[in-house]
C-alpha positions as a printed NumPy array, in Angstrom:
array([[ 37.129,  98.616, -57.013],
       [ 36.977, 101.141, -54.469],
       [ 39.449, 101.348, -51.92 ],
       [ 38.93 ,  98.904, -49.083],
       [ 36.369,  97.183, -50.63 ],
       [ 37.249,  93.477, -51.404],
       [ 35.66 ,  90.105, -52.221],
       [ 34.719,  87.828, -49.196],
       [ 36.47 ,  84.725, -50.155],
       [ 36.433,  81.412, -47.88 ],
       [ 38.993,  78.784, -48.063],
       [ 37.625,  75.289, -48.053],
       [ 39.029,  71.813, -48.059],
       [ 38.378,  71.549, -51.593],
       [ 39.149,  74.933, -52.944],
       [ 38.073,  78.732, -52.399],
       [ 34.268,  79.936, -51.873],
       [ 34.234,  82.793, -54.313],
       [ 30.81 ,  84.658, -54.124],
       [ 29.565,  86.303, -57.364],
       [ 26.908,  88.964, -58.159],
       [ 25.525,  88.233, -61.568],
       [ 23.669,  90.453, -64.225],
       [ 22.291,  88.109, -66.74 ],
       [ 21.171,  88.919, -69.985],
       [ 23.404,  92.194, -69.896],
       [ 24.855,  94.322, -72.613],
       [ 28.384,  92.762, -72.43 ],
       [ 30.311,  89.897, -70.9  ],
       [ 32.522,  91.281, -68.168],
       [ 34.049,  90.23 , -64.861],
       [ 35.271,  92.664, -62.491],
       [ 34.162,  95.039, -59.637],
       [ 32.792,  94.247, -56.243],
       [ 29.358,  94.631, -55.112],
       [ 28.631,  93.877, -51.284],
       [ 31.576,  91.616, -50.867],
       [ 30.946,  89.738, -54.108],
       [ 32.692,  89.636, -57.652],
       [ 30.427,  91.281, -60.143],
       [ 29.872,  89.401, -63.242],
       [ 27.867,  90.351, -66.311],
       [ 26.813,  88.11 , -69.059],
       [ 24.776,  88.649, -72.374],
       [ 23.353,  85.113, -72.038],
       [ 19.723,  84.953, -70.807],
       [ 19.116,  83.176, -67.553],
       [ 17.208,  80.296, -68.773],
       [ 17.809,  76.413, -68.391],
       [ 21.481,  77.134, -66.861],
       [ 22.936,  78.903, -69.871],
       [ 23.877,  81.784, -68.109],
       [ 25.639,  79.958, -65.293],
       [ 27.522,  77.844, -68.036],
       [ 28.619,  81.326, -69.315],
       [ 29.544,  82.527, -66.17 ],
       [ 31.562,  79.428, -65.504],
       [ 33.649,  79.928, -68.777],
       [ 34.271,  83.564, -68.062],
       [ 35.371,  82.592, -64.584],
       [ 37.837,  79.913, -65.865],
       [ 39.259,  82.33 , -68.413],
       [ 39.698,  85.421, -65.984],
       [ 41.149,  83.113, -63.227],
       [ 43.324,  80.766, -65.678],
       [ 41.533,  77.591, -64.577],
       [ 39.776,  74.798, -66.458],
       [ 36.04 ,  74.918, -66.207],
       [ 36.165,  71.651, -64.565],
       [ 38.087,  73.381, -61.779],
       [ 34.782,  75.703, -61.173],
       [ 31.732,  74.252, -59.492],
       [ 28.495,  76.25 , -58.719],
       [ 27.902,  75.726, -54.868],
       [ 24.756,  77.741, -54.482],
       [ 22.273,  79.988, -56.075],
       [ 21.484,  78.168, -59.39 ],
       [ 18.635,  80.441, -60.031],
       [ 19.609,  83.527, -57.917],
       [ 21.796,  86.538, -59.156],
       [ 23.753,  85.824, -55.905],
       [ 25.94 ,  82.998, -56.381],
       [ 28.664,  80.942, -54.652],
       [ 31.299,  79.059, -56.825],
       [ 34.284,  76.874, -55.496],
       [ 37.269,  77.52 , -57.346],
       [ 40.077,  74.716, -57.263],
       [ 43.733,  75.094, -57.781],
       [ 44.331,  78.598, -56.538],
       [ 44.727,  80.036, -53.151],
       [ 42.627,  82.67 , -51.673],
       [ 45.588,  85.277, -51.892],
       [ 46.097,  84.546, -55.677],
       [ 42.227,  84.696, -56.384],
       [ 42.239,  88.048, -54.726],
       [ 45.384,  89.571, -56.416],
       [ 43.531,  88.295, -59.737],
       [ 40.453,  90.26 , -58.725],
       [ 42.326,  93.282, -58.198],
       [ 43.843,  92.998, -61.495],
       [ 40.637,  92.467, -63.245],
       [ 39.5  ,  96.381, -63.011]])
């Protein structure tokens, strides 16, 4: 992550809104980096029938130490720009984890 660049998190009543920029069908599974205020996620799973979304949720859960049920896809079901709600962590804690992912 370059200096001064951070993920644009938004605190909500039911959690923290995390913007994600996804590359489905990539060469490797990877969480880390920032692109235009969104966390970059790459999955090898093809973007078909929600398979990539499930893979992303699984990777986010592992990266943030959350159960998969604590991560909800809020928007971007068929888009590479998605927004997830993460429950159980503060925006500050999420930002700290993102910085450690590089």
